[in-house]
C-alpha positions as CSV (number, residue, x, y, z in Angstrom):
1,X,0.2,-0.4,0.3
2,X,1.4,3.3,-1.1
3,X,0.1,6.1,1.0
4,X,0.5,10.0,-0.3
5,X,-0.2,13.5,0.9
6,X,-2.4,12.5,3.9
7,X,-3.5,13.8,7.3
8,X,-4.0,11.2,9.5
9,X,-5.7,13.3,12.4
10,X,-7.9,12.1,15.6
11,X,-7.8,8.3,15.7
12,X,-8.7,6.1,17.7
13,X,-7.6,2.1,17.8
14,X,-8.2,-0.2,20.8
15,X,-4.8,-2.2,20.2
16,X,-2.6,-1.7,17.8
17,X,-2.1,1.8,15.5
18,X,-3.6,5.0,16.6
19,X,-3.7,5.7,12.6
20,X,-1.8,2.4,10.6
21,X,-1.6,-1.1,12.2
22,X,0.3,-3.3,9.9
23,X,0.3,-7.4,10.7
24,X,-0.1,-8.8,7.5
25,X,2.9,-10.0,5.6
26,X,3.1,-6.2,3.0
27,X,4.6,-3.3,2.4
28,X,3.3,-0.5,3.6
29,X,5.0,3.2,2.0
30,X,4.0,6.9,3.7
31,X,5.4,9.8,1.8
32,X,5.1,13.3,2.2
33,X,1.9,12.9,5.2
34,X,1.3,14.1,8.8
35,X,-0.1,12.1,11.7
36,X,-1.2,14.0,14.6
37,X,-3.2,13.4,17.3
38,X,-3.8,9.6,17.2
39,X,-4.4,7.4,19.7
40,X,-4.0,3.6,20.4
41,X,-4.9,1.8,23.8
42,X,-2.0,-0.8,23.1
43,X,1.6,0.0,21.3
44,X,2.2,2.5,18.2
45,X,0.1,6.1,19.0
46,X,0.1,6.8,15.1
47,X,1.9,3.7,13.1
48,X,2.2,0.0,14.9
49,X,3.6,-3.0,12.3
50,X,3.2,-6.0,14.5
51,X,5.2,-9.2,13.4
52,X,4.6,-10.7,10.2
53,X,7.3,-12.0,8.1
54,X,7.9,-10.0,5.0
55,X,6.2,-7.1,6.2
56,X,8.0,-3.4,5.6
57,X,7.4,0.0,6.5
58,X,8.8,2.5,4.9
59,X,8.1,6.8,6.3
60,X,9.3,9.7,4.4
61,X,9.1,13.4,4.4
62,X,6.6,13.2,7.2
63,X,5.3,14.5,10.6
64,X,4.4,12.1,12.9
65,X,3.7,15.0,16.2
66,X,1.3,14.6,19.2
67,X,0.5,10.6,19.0
68,X,-0.5,8.9,22.3
69,X,0.1,5.4,23.0
70,X,-1.0,3.6,26.1
71,X,1.3,0.8,26.5
72,X,4.9,1.8,24.1
73,X,5.8,3.9,20.8
74,X,4.1,6.5,21.1
75,X,4.7,7.9,17.4
76,X,5.7,4.4,15.7
77,X,6.1,0.7,17.2
78,X,7.5,-2.0,15.5
79,X,7.6,-5.8,17.1
80,X,10.1,-7.9,14.7
81,X,9.5,-11.5,14.9
82,X,11.7,-14.6,14.8
83,X,12.1,-14.8,11.2
84,X,14.7,-16.2,8.7
85,X,17.0,-14.0,6.8
86,X,14.9,-13.9,3.7
87,X,11.5,-13.0,5.6
88,X,13.0,-10.6,7.8
89,X,11.5,-7.0,8.4
90,X,12.7,-3.9,7.1
91,X,11.7,-0.5,7.9
92,X,13.2,3.0,6.9
93,X,12.5,6.2,8.5
94,X,13.7,9.1,6.2
95,X,13.3,12.7,6.7
96,X,10.8,12.6,9.1
97,X,10.0,14.7,11.8
98,X,8.9,12.6,15.3
99,X,8.1,14.5,18.1
100,X,5.7,15.5,21.0
101,X,4.7,11.0,21.0
102,X,3.9,10.3,24.5
103,X,4.1,6.8,25.9
104,X,4.9,5.3,29.2
105,X,7.8,3.6,27.6
106,X,9.7,5.0,24.2
107,X,7.5,7.9,23.3
108,X,8.7,8.6,19.3
109,X,9.9,5.0,18.9
110,X,10.0,1.8,20.1
111,X,11.5,-1.3,18.3
112,X,11.2,-4.6,20.0
113,X,10.4,-8.5,19.0
114,X,12.7,-11.7,18.8
115,X,15.9,-12.1,18.9
116,X,16.7,-12.0,14.8
117,X,14.7,-8.7,14.2
118,X,15.5,-6.6,11.0
119,X,17.0,-4.1,9.1
120,X,16.2,-0.3,10.3
121,X,17.5,2.8,8.7
122,X,16.8,5.8,10.1
123,X,18.1,8.9,8.0
124,X,17.3,12.3,8.1
125,X,15.1,12.7,10.8
126,X,14.3,14.9,13.5
127,X,13.5,13.2,17.1
128,X,11.8,14.6,19.5
129,X,12.7,14.1,23.0
130,X,10.6,11.1,23.8
131,X,12.8,8.2,24.2
132,X,13.7,6.0,21.4
133,X,14.3,2.2,22.6
134,X,15.1,-1.2,21.2
135,X,14.8,-4.4,22.8
136,X,12.7,-5.7,25.5
137,X,12.7,-7.2,28.7
138,X,12.6,-10.7,27.6
139,X,15.0,-10.5,24.5
140,X,18.5,-8.9,23.5
141,X,17.6,-8.2,20.2
142,X,20.3,-8.4,17.4
143,X,19.3,-5.6,14.7
144,X,20.7,-6.8,11.7
145,X,21.5,-3.8,10.2
146,X,21.4,-0.7,11.9
147,X,21.7,2.7,10.5
148,X,21.6,6.0,12.3
149,X,22.8,8.8,10.2
150,X,22.3,12.5,9.8
151,X,19.3,12.6,12.4
152,X,19.1,15.4,15.0
153,X,18.0,14.7,18.8
154,X,16.2,17.8,20.3
155,X,16.5,18.0,24.1
156,X,13.1,19.5,24.5
157,X,10.5,19.1,21.7
158,X,11.6,23.0,21.0
159,X,15.0,22.9,22.0
160,X,17.6,21.5,19.2
161,X,21.1,19.7,20.6
162,X,24.6,21.1,19.9
163,X,26.2,19.3,16.9
164,X,28.9,17.0,19.2
165,X,30.9,15.8,16.8
166,X,33.4,18.5,16.4
167,X,36.0,18.8,18.6
168,X,37.6,22.2,19.6
């Protein structure tokens, strides 16, 4: 499924994904959209990818803000299953702003699941002060591979963190 230039606002889900819950082996790609004020009674205030082999989630040039989850992943929640290498999930989030989302655990992004997870690429994003977490209480995840590049993290949703890469 390809979603372009769409506003997801004030949606409510009992379980996963206030606006989008992906649980089948499929591709969901989102371009130039906004997820705001959505709520999930479970995980993934805006978007949830829940453990189906060969399920891929890609989000580009999108704003994910002010969403709420009652469990974890206020913005985005991803549960990886223990699939063979050729069936692992892929998550790509690029040029996206994730700010002001809320959950008791990991307000902006939460990745969890079984031992061998999937491929994660977070590139050129603006991440709010809410936590981005990897792992679960029962397993140490091994993501294959993880790429986080050129992303900025805010100390609050309104204050930028200075670039720490240039030493004096």
